[in-house]
N, C-alpha and C positions, 0 to 999 in steps of 0.2 A: 613751878610745875603743878599741874592739876592732879586730881585724885587718881586718875588712871595713867599717869606718867607722861602726859602731854601738856603743853602750854595752851590754854584756851584761846589766847590771842592768835596763835598760829592757825588754829582752825578757822577763826573768824576772818583772817586775812588770807588764808591759804586757798588751795584749789577746791576744797570741800565747801568753804564759805562762798567762794565765787560761783561754784556750781549751783548752790542753793539759791543765791540771789538771781542767777540767770533763769532758773526754773520758776521762781516765784514772781518774776517780772510780769508774767502774763496775768497775774491775779491782782494787780493794783486796782483798788476800788471795788474789789469783789471778795466774796467769801473764800477763805482758804480751804483747800481740800483737806480731808482727814489726814492725820499723821501717817497712817498706814499707806495711803496712796502716795504721799510724798516720799516715804521710805522706799517703796517699790520703784518709783520713777528715778531716784538717785542712787539706788543700790545700797541703801543703808540697812543695818541689821534689823530695824523694827521701828515701830511707832514712837517708842520712848527716845530713841536716838534722833529721830527727825524733830521731835518736839524740843529736845535739848539743843540741837543746832539752831533752831529758830529762836529759842530763848537767848542763846549766846549772841546771835546776830543782832537781836533787838537790844540787848544790854550794851553792845558795842556801838549802837546808833546806826547800824546799816539798814535796819528795818523799823518801821513804825506800824504797830498792829493795834487795832481797836478790838477789844474783847467784849463780846456780848454773850448772854447766856446760851450755851450750846454751840457757839461759833466764834470764829476769829475773822476779822476783815483786815486785809493789807491796805494800809493807808498810804505809805510812802516807802521808797527804796533809795538808799544812798549807795552808789556803785562802789564806794571805797577808793575811788581813784581821784578824789579832789572835787572836780566840778560836776561829775556825773554825766549822764546822758540827758539830752533835752527831752522833756515830757515824762521823766521818770517819777516825779513826785506830785502829789497833791499838797499844796501848801495850806496851812491853817492861818487865817488872818484874824487878828484881834479886831473885832468890830465894835467893842464896847467903848463908849466915850470916856475920855480922860476925866477922872473925878476933879481935877484942878481947873481945866479950861473948857471941858465939854466937847472937845474935838477928838475925832478918832485918830489913832496913830498913823493909819494909812492915808489920812487926808491932811497930815501936816502938824499934828500935835508935837510940840517941842519937848514935852515931858516924857514921852514914850518913843521908843524907836519904831521906825516904819517896818512893815512886814517885808 
């Protein structure tokens, strides 16, 4: 159980987590709105609760957020339903050459897994 008498995993996988993911889907590749705006849109108690829910979803691997000074950008969403929806994510591809053979992993290096 969490600090406030609930299991954090239930929130991440439950209706509130799903509602947050559905709302944030429109911001993939864009700057996230302020926590107060997210709280109003989802009927949460305030900015702190919205930020905490985002943090929990991120720790659970359902969101990938790039933090910049003064802003957050949503990079990817995992629907939490296994395969996800087509087009939900932007994938990061390792493009550095392998130090052993000089070939990139996405081009067939056998020392690294492909993206």
